[in-house]
C-alpha positions as CSV (number, residue, x, y, z in Angstrom):
1,M,16.9,40.9,7.4
2,F,15.3,38.0,9.4
3,N,12.4,36.7,7.3
4,L,10.5,33.4,8.2
5,K,9.6,33.0,4.4
6,N,13.2,32.1,3.7
7,I,13.6,29.5,6.5
8,K,12.7,25.9,6.2
9,I,9.8,24.5,8.3
10,G,12.1,22.2,10.2
11,R,14.3,25.1,11.1
12,K,11.3,27.2,12.1
13,L,10.1,24.4,14.4
14,G,13.6,23.9,15.7
15,L,14.0,27.6,16.4
16,G,10.6,27.7,18.2
17,F,11.4,24.7,20.3
18,G,14.9,26.1,21.0
19,I,13.5,29.3,22.3
20,I,11.0,27.4,24.4
21,V,13.8,25.2,25.8
22,L,15.8,28.4,26.5
23,I,12.9,29.9,28.3
24,V,12.4,26.7,30.3
25,M,16.1,26.7,31.2
26,V,15.9,30.3,32.4
27,V,12.8,29.7,34.5
28,G,14.2,26.4,35.8
29,S,17.5,28.1,36.6
30,I,15.8,30.9,38.5
31,G,13.7,28.3,40.4
32,Y,16.7,26.1,41.0
33,Y,18.7,29.1,42.3
34,G,15.8,30.0,44.7
35,I,15.4,26.5,45.9
36,T,19.2,26.1,46.4
37,L,19.3,29.4,48.3
38,M,16.4,28.4,50.5
39,S,18.0,25.0,51.0
40,Q,21.2,26.5,52.1
41,E,19.5,28.9,54.6
42,M,17.3,26.1,56.0
43,R,20.4,24.0,56.3
44,Y,22.1,26.8,58.2
45,I,19.2,27.3,60.4
46,S,18.8,23.6,61.1
47,G,22.5,23.1,61.5
48,N,23.4,26.2,63.6
49,S,20.5,28.2,64.9
50,I,18.2,25.4,66.0
51,P,20.9,23.2,67.6
52,D,22.3,26.4,69.3
53,L,18.9,27.2,70.8
54,Q,18.3,23.6,71.7
55,N,21.6,23.2,73.5
56,L,21.1,26.6,75.3
57,A,17.7,25.5,76.5
58,T,19.1,22.1,77.6
59,L,22.0,23.7,79.5
60,N,19.7,26.2,81.1
61,Y,17.3,23.4,82.1
62,Q,20.0,21.2,83.5
63,R,21.4,24.3,85.4
64,M,18.0,24.7,87.1
65,V,17.8,20.9,87.8
66,I,21.3,20.8,89.3
67,R,20.5,24.0,91.3
68,A,17.3,22.4,92.7
69,D,19.2,19.3,93.7
70,S,21.8,21.4,95.4
71,M,19.1,23.1,97.4
72,T,17.7,19.7,98.2
73,V,21.0,18.6,99.6
74,A,21.2,21.7,101.8
75,A,17.8,20.8,103.3
76,T,18.7,17.2,104.1
77,E,20.8,18.1,107.2
78,S,17.8,17.8,109.5
79,Q,16.3,14.8,107.8
80,V,16.4,11.3,109.2
81,N,16.9,9.5,105.8
82,A,19.4,12.1,104.5
83,D,21.8,9.4,103.2
84,D,19.2,8.0,100.9
85,T,18.4,11.4,99.6
86,L,22.0,12.2,99.0
87,K,22.5,9.0,97.1
88,S,19.5,9.8,94.9
89,V,20.8,13.3,94.2
90,M,24.3,12.0,93.3
91,T,22.7,9.5,90.8
92,R,20.7,12.3,89.2
93,R,23.6,14.6,89.3
94,K,25.8,12.1,87.3
95,A,23.2,11.8,84.5
96,S,22.7,15.6,84.4
97,W,26.5,16.2,84.1
98,E,26.6,13.9,81.1
99,I,23.9,15.9,79.4
100,V,25.5,19.2,80.3
101,D,29.0,18.1,79.1
102,R,27.5,16.9,75.8
103,S,25.4,20.0,75.2
104,W,28.2,22.3,76.2
105,G,30.6,20.6,73.7
106,I,28.1,21.0,70.9
107,L,27.4,24.7,71.9
108,V,31.1,25.5,71.9
109,R,31.6,24.0,68.5
110,T,28.7,25.9,67.0
111,P,30.0,29.1,65.4
112,Q,28.2,32.4,66.1
113,T,27.3,34.6,63.2
114,S,27.3,38.0,65.0
115,D,29.9,39.9,67.1
116,Q,27.5,40.1,70.0
117,G,26.9,36.4,69.9
118,R,30.6,35.7,70.0
119,E,31.2,38.2,72.9
120,L,28.3,36.6,74.8
121,M,29.7,33.1,74.1
122,K,33.1,34.2,75.4
123,Q,31.4,35.6,78.6
124,L,29.4,32.4,79.0
125,E,32.6,30.3,78.7
126,G,34.1,32.2,81.7
127,E,30.9,31.9,83.7
128,Y,30.5,28.2,82.8
129,T,34.1,27.5,83.9
130,A,33.6,29.1,87.3
131,W,30.2,27.5,87.6
132,R,31.5,24.0,86.7
133,T,34.6,24.4,89.1
134,L,32.3,25.4,91.9
135,Y,30.1,22.4,91.3
136,V,33.1,20.1,91.4
137,D,33.6,21.2,95.0
138,L,29.9,20.9,95.7
139,D,29.8,17.4,94.4
140,R,32.9,16.4,96.3
141,T,31.3,17.8,99.5
142,I,28.1,15.9,98.9
143,E,30.1,12.7,98.6
144,Q,32.0,13.4,101.8
145,I,28.7,14.1,103.6
146,A,27.3,10.8,102.3
147,L,30.3,8.8,103.3
148,N,31.0,10.4,106.8
149,T,29.3,8.9,109.8
150,D,30.5,11.3,112.4
151,A,27.8,13.8,113.3
152,K,30.2,16.6,114.2
153,Q,32.1,16.3,110.9
154,K,28.8,16.1,109.0
155,R,27.7,19.4,110.5
156,A,31.0,20.9,109.5
157,L,30.6,19.5,105.9
158,Y,27.0,20.9,105.7
159,A,28.3,24.3,106.8
160,K,30.9,24.2,104.1
161,Y,28.3,23.0,101.6
162,S,26.0,25.9,102.6
163,E,28.8,28.4,101.9
164,L,29.5,26.9,98.5
165,V,25.8,27.1,97.7
166,V,25.7,30.7,98.6
167,R,28.6,31.3,96.3
168,M,26.9,29.2,93.5
169,I,23.6,31.0,93.4
170,P,24.9,34.3,92.0
171,I,27.1,32.5,89.5
172,S,24.2,30.3,88.4
173,D,21.9,33.4,88.1
174,K,24.5,35.3,86.1
175,M,25.0,32.3,83.8
176,G,21.2,31.9,83.4
177,A,21.0,35.6,82.4
178,T,23.8,35.0,79.9
179,F,21.8,32.0,78.5
180,D,18.8,34.2,78.1
181,R,20.8,36.9,76.3
182,I,22.5,34.4,74.0
183,T,19.1,32.7,73.3
184,E,17.5,36.1,72.6
185,N,20.4,37.0,70.3
186,N,20.2,33.7,68.4
187,V,16.4,34.2,68.1
188,V,16.9,37.7,66.7
189,N,19.6,36.5,64.3
190,T,17.5,33.6,63.2
191,N,14.4,35.8,62.6
192,Q,16.6,38.2,60.7
193,I,17.9,35.4,58.5
194,I,14.4,34.2,58.0
195,K,13.2,37.7,57.0
196,E,16.0,38.1,54.6
197,H,15.3,34.7,53.0
198,I,11.6,35.5,52.9
199,A,12.4,38.7,51.0
200,K,14.7,36.8,48.6
201,A,12.0,34.2,48.2
202,D,9.5,36.9,47.4
203,F,11.9,38.5,44.9
204,L,12.6,35.1,43.3
205,K,8.8,34.3,43.2
206,L,8.1,37.7,41.6
207,L,11.0,37.2,39.2
208,S,9.8,33.7,38.3
209,L,6.2,34.9,37.8
210,I,7.4,37.7,35.5
211,T,9.7,35.3,33.7
212,I,6.8,32.7,33.3
213,V,4.3,35.3,32.1
214,S,6.9,36.8,29.7
215,S,7.8,33.3,28.5
216,I,4.1,32.4,27.9
217,V,3.5,35.7,26.0
218,L,6.7,35.1,24.0
219,V,5.8,31.4,23.3
220,I,2.2,32.5,22.2
221,I,3.6,35.2,19.9
222,L,6.3,32.8,18.5
223,S,3.6,30.1,18.0
224,V,1.3,32.4,16.2
225,V,4.1,33.7,13.9
226,I,5.4,30.3,13.1
227,T,1.9,28.8,12.7
228,R,0.9,31.6,10.3
229,S,4.2,31.2,8.4
230,V,3.4,27.5,7.9
231,S,-0.4,27.4,7.7
232,V,-1.2,30.5,5.6
233,P,0.8,29.2,2.5
234,I,-0.7,25.8,3.0
235,M,-4.2,27.2,3.0
236,A,-3.5,29.1,-0.1
237,A,-2.1,25.9,-1.7
238,V,-5.2,24.0,-0.6
239,E,-7.5,26.6,-2.1
240,F,-5.5,26.4,-5.4
241,L,-5.7,22.6,-5.5
242,T,-9.4,22.8,-4.8
243,C,-9.8,24.9,-8.0
244,I,-7.8,22.4,-9.9
245,S,-9.9,19.5,-8.5
246,Q,-13.0,21.3,-9.8
247,G,-11.5,21.4,-13.3
248,D,-10.3,25.0,-13.4
249,L,-6.8,24.8,-14.9
250,I,-6.7,28.5,-15.7
251,Q,-5.6,29.4,-12.2
252,E,-1.9,30.3,-11.5
253,V,0.0,29.7,-8.3
254,P,0.5,33.0,-6.4
255,K,3.9,34.5,-7.0
256,T,4.3,35.2,-3.3
257,L,4.2,31.5,-2.7
258,C,6.7,30.7,-5.5
259,D,9.2,33.2,-4.1
260,R,9.3,31.6,-0.7
261,K,12.5,29.6,0.1
262,D,10.9,27.1,2.5
263,E,9.0,23.9,1.8
264,N,5.9,25.8,1.0
265,G,7.9,27.6,-1.8
266,D,9.0,24.2,-3.1
267,L,5.4,23.0,-3.0
268,A,4.2,26.1,-4.8
269,R,6.8,25.7,-7.6
270,S,6.0,22.0,-7.9
271,M,2.3,22.9,-8.2
272,Q,3.1,25.4,-10.9
273,T,5.1,22.8,-12.8
274,M,2.2,20.3,-12.3
275,I,-0.5,22.7,-13.6
276,E,1.6,23.5,-16.7
277,N,2.2,19.8,-17.4
278,L,-1.5,19.1,-16.7
279,R,-2.6,21.7,-19.2
280,T,-0.3,20.2,-21.9
281,Q,-1.5,16.7,-21.2
282,I,-5.2,17.8,-21.3
283,R,-4.7,19.4,-24.7
284,D,-2.9,16.3,-26.0
285,I,-5.6,14.0,-24.6
286,S,-8.3,16.2,-26.2
287,Q,-6.6,15.8,-29.6
288,V,-6.1,12.1,-29.1
289,S,-9.8,11.6,-28.0
290,N,-11.1,13.5,-31.1
291,G,-8.8,11.4,-33.4
292,L,-9.9,8.2,-31.6
293,V,-13.6,9.0,-32.2
294,L,-12.9,9.7,-35.8
295,S,-10.8,6.6,-36.3
296,A,-13.3,4.4,-34.5
297,S,-16.1,5.7,-36.8
298,E,-14.0,4.9,-39.9
299,I,-13.1,1.5,-38.6
300,A,-16.8,0.8,-37.7
301,S,-17.8,1.6,-41.3
302,S,-15.0,-0.6,-42.7
303,V,-16.0,-3.4,-40.3
304,S,-19.6,-3.1,-41.4
305,Q,-18.6,-3.5,-45.0
306,V,-16.4,-6.5,-44.1
307,T,-19.2,-8.1,-42.2
308,S,-21.6,-7.6,-45.1
309,G,-19.1,-9.2,-47.5
310,A,-18.5,-12.1,-45.1
311,Q,-22.2,-12.7,-44.8
312,E,-22.5,-12.8,-48.7
313,N,-19.5,-15.1,-48.7
314,S,-21.2,-17.4,-46.2
315,A,-24.4,-17.5,-48.4
316,A,-22.3,-18.3,-51.5
317,V,-20.4,-21.0,-49.6
318,M,-23.8,-22.5,-48.4
319,E,-25.0,-22.5,-52.0
320,T,-21.8,-24.1,-53.2
321,T,-22.2,-26.8,-50.6
322,T,-25.7,-27.5,-51.7
323,T,-24.5,-27.8,-55.3
324,V,-21.8,-30.1,-54.3
325,E,-24.3,-32.3,-52.5
326,E,-26.4,-32.4,-55.7
327,V,-23.3,-33.4,-57.7
328,K,-22.6,-36.1,-55.2
329,Q,-26.2,-37.4,-55.6
330,T,-25.7,-37.4,-59.4
331,V,-22.4,-39.2,-59.1
332,N,-24.1,-41.8,-56.9
333,V,-26.8,-42.3,-59.6
334,T,-24.0,-42.6,-62.2
335,S,-22.2,-45.1,-60.1
336,Q,-25.3,-47.1,-59.6
337,K,-25.9,-47.0,-63.4
338,A,-22.3,-48.1,-64.0
339,R,-22.8,-51.1,-61.7
340,E,-26.0,-51.9,-63.6
341,V,-24.1,-51.7,-66.9
342,A,-21.4,-54.0,-65.4
343,D,-24.1,-56.5,-64.3
344,K,-25.8,-56.4,-67.7
345,A,-22.4,-56.9,-69.5
346,Q,-21.7,-59.8,-67.2
347,Q,-25.1,-61.3,-68.0
348,G,-24.5,-60.8,-71.7
349,L,-21.1,-62.4,-71.4
350,Q,-22.7,-65.3,-69.6
351,V,-25.3,-65.6,-72.3
352,A,-22.6,-65.5,-74.9
353,Y,-20.7,-68.2,-73.0
354,D,-23.8,-70.4,-72.6
355,G,-25.3,-69.7,-76.0
356,R,-28.8,-69.6,-74.4
357,Q,-29.9,-66.2,-75.6
358,T,-30.7,-65.2,-79.0
359,S,-29.3,-62.4,-80.9
360,E,-32.6,-60.5,-80.5
361,N,-32.2,-60.5,-76.8
362,L,-28.6,-59.4,-77.2
363,A,-29.7,-56.5,-79.4
364,I,-32.3,-55.4,-76.9
365,G,-29.6,-55.6,-74.1
366,M,-27.1,-53.7,-76.2
367,Q,-29.8,-51.0,-76.9
368,H,-30.4,-50.8,-73.2
369,I,-26.6,-50.5,-72.6
370,R,-26.5,-47.7,-75.2
371,E,-29.2,-45.8,-73.4
372,Q,-27.4,-46.2,-70.0
373,M,-24.1,-45.1,-71.5
374,T,-25.9,-42.0,-73.0
375,L,-27.3,-41.3,-69.5
376,V,-23.8,-41.7,-68.0
377,A,-22.3,-39.4,-70.6
378,D,-25.0,-36.7,-69.8
379,T,-24.4,-37.1,-66.1
380,I,-20.7,-36.8,-66.5
381,M,-21.1,-33.7,-68.6
382,K,-23.3,-32.1,-65.9
383,L,-20.7,-33.0,-63.3
384,S,-18.0,-31.3,-65.5
385,E,-20.2,-28.2,-65.7
386,Q,-20.8,-28.2,-61.9
387,S,-17.1,-28.5,-61.4
388,Q,-16.6,-25.4,-63.5
389,V,-19.2,-23.6,-61.4
390,I,-17.4,-24.6,-58.2
391,I,-14.1,-23.3,-59.7
392,E,-15.7,-19.9,-60.3
393,I,-17.1,-19.9,-56.8
394,T,-13.7,-20.7,-55.3
395,T,-12.3,-17.9,-57.3
396,T,-14.9,-15.6,-55.8
397,V,-14.1,-16.9,-52.3
398,E,-10.4,-16.3,-52.9
399,D,-11.2,-12.7,-54.0
400,L,-13.2,-12.3,-50.8
401,A,-10.3,-13.7,-48.7
402,D,-8.0,-11.2,-50.4
403,Q,-10.4,-8.3,-49.6
404,S,-10.7,-9.5,-46.0
405,N,-6.9,-9.7,-45.7
406,L,-6.7,-6.1,-47.1
407,L,-9.4,-4.9,-44.7
408,A,-7.5,-6.6,-41.8
409,V,-4.3,-4.8,-42.8
410,N,-6.2,-1.5,-42.9
411,A,-7.8,-2.2,-39.5
412,A,-4.4,-3.0,-38.0
413,I,-3.0,0.3,-39.3
414,E,-6.0,2.1,-37.8
415,A,-5.5,0.2,-34.5
416,A,-1.8,1.2,-34.5
417,K,-2.9,4.8,-34.9
418,A,-5.3,4.5,-31.9
419,G,-2.3,3.6,-29.7
420,E,-3.0,1.9,-26.3
421,H,-6.8,1.9,-26.9
422,G,-6.4,0.1,-30.2
423,K,-4.6,-3.0,-28.9
424,G,-7.8,-5.0,-28.6
425,F,-8.9,-4.0,-32.1
426,A,-5.5,-4.9,-33.4
427,V,-5.9,-8.5,-32.0
428,V,-9.3,-8.7,-33.8
429,A,-7.8,-7.4,-37.0
430,Q,-5.0,-10.0,-36.8
431,E,-7.6,-12.7,-36.2
432,I,-9.5,-11.6,-39.4
433,K,-6.3,-11.7,-41.4
434,S,-5.6,-15.2,-40.1
435,L,-9.1,-16.3,-41.0
436,A,-8.8,-14.7,-44.5
437,E,-5.5,-16.7,-45.0
438,Q,-7.3,-19.9,-43.9
439,S,-10.1,-19.2,-46.4
440,K,-7.6,-18.6,-49.2
441,Q,-5.8,-21.8,-48.4
442,A,-9.1,-23.7,-48.3
443,T,-10.1,-22.3,-51.7
444,K,-6.8,-23.5,-53.1
445,Q,-7.5,-27.0,-51.8
446,V,-11.0,-26.9,-53.3
447,R,-9.5,-25.8,-56.7
448,S,-7.0,-28.6,-56.6
449,I,-9.7,-31.1,-55.7
450,L,-11.9,-29.7,-58.6
451,N,-9.0,-30.1,-61.0
452,D,-8.8,-33.7,-60.0
453,I,-12.5,-34.1,-60.5
454,Q,-12.3,-32.5,-64.0
455,K,-9.5,-35.0,-64.8
456,A,-11.7,-37.9,-63.5
457,T,-14.7,-36.6,-65.5
458,G,-12.5,-36.4,-68.6
459,A,-11.4,-40.0,-68.1
460,A,-15.1,-40.9,-67.6
461,V,-16.1,-39.1,-70.8
462,M,-13.4,-41.0,-72.7
463,A,-14.6,-44.3,-71.0
464,T,-18.2,-43.5,-72.0
465,E,-17.1,-42.8,-75.6
466,Q,-15.4,-46.1,-75.7
467,G,-18.5,-47.7,-74.2
468,S,-20.6,-46.1,-76.9
469,K,-18.3,-47.4,-79.5
470,A,-18.4,-50.8,-77.9
471,V,-22.2,-50.7,-77.8
472,D,-22.2,-49.8,-81.5
473,E,-19.9,-52.7,-82.2
474,G,-22.2,-54.8,-80.1
475,M,-25.2,-53.7,-82.2
476,K,-23.3,-54.6,-85.3
477,E,-22.3,-58.0,-83.8
478,A,-25.9,-58.5,-82.7
479,T,-27.1,-58.2,-86.3
480,R,-24.5,-60.7,-87.2
481,A,-25.1,-62.9,-84.2
482,S,-25.5,-65.8,-86.3
483,E,-22.0,-65.4,-87.7
484,S,-19.9,-65.8,-84.6
485,I,-20.7,-66.3,-80.9
486,Q,-17.0,-65.9,-80.3
487,A,-16.9,-62.4,-81.7
488,L,-19.9,-61.5,-79.5
489,S,-18.2,-62.9,-76.5
490,K,-15.2,-60.7,-77.2
491,N,-17.3,-57.7,-77.6
492,F,-19.0,-58.5,-74.3
493,S,-15.6,-58.7,-72.6
494,E,-14.7,-55.3,-73.9
495,S,-18.1,-54.0,-72.6
496,T,-17.4,-55.5,-69.2
497,Q,-14.0,-53.8,-69.0
498,S,-15.5,-50.5,-70.0
499,A,-18.2,-50.8,-67.3
500,A,-15.5,-51.6,-64.7
501,Q,-13.6,-48.5,-65.8
502,I,-16.7,-46.4,-65.5
503,A,-17.4,-47.8,-62.0
504,A,-13.8,-47.0,-61.0
505,A,-14.0,-43.5,-62.3
506,N,-17.3,-43.0,-60.5
507,K,-15.7,-44.2,-57.3
508,E,-12.9,-41.7,-57.7
509,Q,-15.5,-39.1,-58.4
510,L,-17.3,-39.9,-55.2
511,M,-14.0,-39.6,-53.2
512,A,-13.2,-36.3,-54.8
513,I,-16.7,-35.0,-54.2
514,D,-16.4,-36.0,-50.5
515,Q,-13.2,-34.0,-50.3
516,V,-14.9,-31.0,-51.9
517,T,-17.8,-31.4,-49.5
518,S,-15.4,-31.5,-46.5
519,A,-13.5,-28.5,-47.9
520,M,-16.8,-26.5,-48.4
521,Q,-17.8,-27.3,-44.9
522,N,-14.5,-26.0,-43.6
523,I,-15.0,-22.9,-45.7
524,E,-18.5,-22.5,-44.3
525,E,-17.2,-22.8,-40.7
526,V,-14.4,-20.3,-41.4
527,T,-16.9,-18.0,-43.0
528,T,-19.2,-18.3,-40.0
529,Q,-16.3,-17.6,-37.7
530,N,-15.4,-14.6,-39.9
531,V,-19.0,-13.3,-39.5
532,A,-18.9,-13.8,-35.7
533,S,-15.5,-12.1,-35.5
534,M,-16.7,-9.2,-37.6
535,R,-19.7,-8.8,-35.2
536,H,-17.4,-8.9,-32.2
537,L,-15.2,-6.4,-34.0
538,E,-18.2,-4.2,-34.5
539,I,-19.0,-4.3,-30.8
540,A,-15.3,-3.6,-29.9
541,V,-15.2,-0.7,-32.3
542,Q,-18.4,0.7,-30.9
543,S,-17.0,0.3,-27.4
544,L,-13.8,2.1,-28.6
545,K,-15.9,4.8,-30.1
546,D,-17.9,5.2,-26.8
547,M,-14.7,5.4,-24.8
548,G,-13.3,8.1,-27.1
549,Q,-16.5,10.1,-26.7
550,N,-16.4,9.6,-22.9
551,L,-12.8,10.7,-22.9
552,S,-13.7,13.8,-25.0
553,R,-16.5,14.6,-22.5
554,T,-14.1,14.2,-19.6
555,V,-11.5,16.4,-21.1
556,T,-14.1,19.2,-21.8
557,R,-14.6,19.4,-18.0
558,Y,-11.2,21.1,-17.7
559,K,-10.7,24.8,-18.5
560,V,-7.4,25.3,-20.2
């Protein structure tokens, strides 16, 4: 059974346009047939009837003209200027005969459509032959009258001409009557043809009108059927898509649309597949958004803890830096004292060389040296204790770096779970891990520097012990100053060397402390960057959490 539901839209339109073209061809064929028929009949009328009537009228008129000239010639016998009249008649007669011969030739060649017309034409041919033969004699007689100068002969020729005229008149009248009958017959035939063609034209006009009206009705019906076959399913699809755009995913595509075999059926089946896929995707997105919000909350909590630890780490680094500055100041004092000891020892040596000072002054100087050495020993011990404190702080910083690294790994795992939305957070976690590694490397450098400092302080302690021994020897030598200036000079030389060793140790200590200070500044900058990164990370995590909540709110708009 013919069903438009199973026909493609292109074929429907092609079928509709094909029917319209067929209708146009039928209407055009009918019109073309009518126009062709009318053209043939008009061609027949213009080629046969009208020329026939024109030639008959021309022949009849020329018959009357020639007859009148013949009468004029008969009346010239008593005229004075008869010759001039005859010449004028002969000139007109020659032109008239040319017209008559031409019109008669056309009339003879024109076929007659009726039996009566053919019989009348045959009768006219006999009458025309007799009439034309008689006028040959009349024209010859007129020429003889015009050329003859003898009066008696002219009268005889006029008498002959009069007899011929008498014979011509009934023949001319009979031929005129035949002209009238043929003309009347042609007029009747032409009118009959015209009536027939008018009747055919009326029939064709009625047929064309009926065909046009039927075509219009058929086209309207076909247009309505095809339009409804295309537009009704489209409107149903639009209504369905409107429900989807409003968030209602519960709707199902009507089964009548899915069962269609045309493009609307393909569209309906595609929409059904789309709504099923959309439902699945909305459910998946809802689960992902809930997990994203939960993961963002956990990450935010972890980042807050990391930020708090980084801030504490920053405070500890600042305190360590302050302590290192104090140690540096202490070492500066120690170095200054060591330089003073060297100066005093040099002065004692000079005194020993010159012998200008007494043993009492030497004893006082040695006592002063002993006090300075005690002070240097105390300072070096404090420096050793501060170095131990710094080692403990660097251990704490290293532990914090390990914790930051562990937190960065956990954050990277959570970012990987977040998928596409966690890429930015994964970059931040990687940055935290890098900063933690830098902190750990810096603490290792600080520990190495502190080990060098401890070695230097150990050497300084040994130097101070040697200085103390030298001072004790100096004291002994001072009591025995009188015994030997040479022995005192030797002791002063040893004291000078010890002071130089103390100064060198202090210089190394200063260099080590400068390195520690630089390292602690680097640690402080890294820690500050860690804190700033943690804050940015907190902002990113909060933004991620807000996006997850917005995604959850968006998903809840759909009914699945």
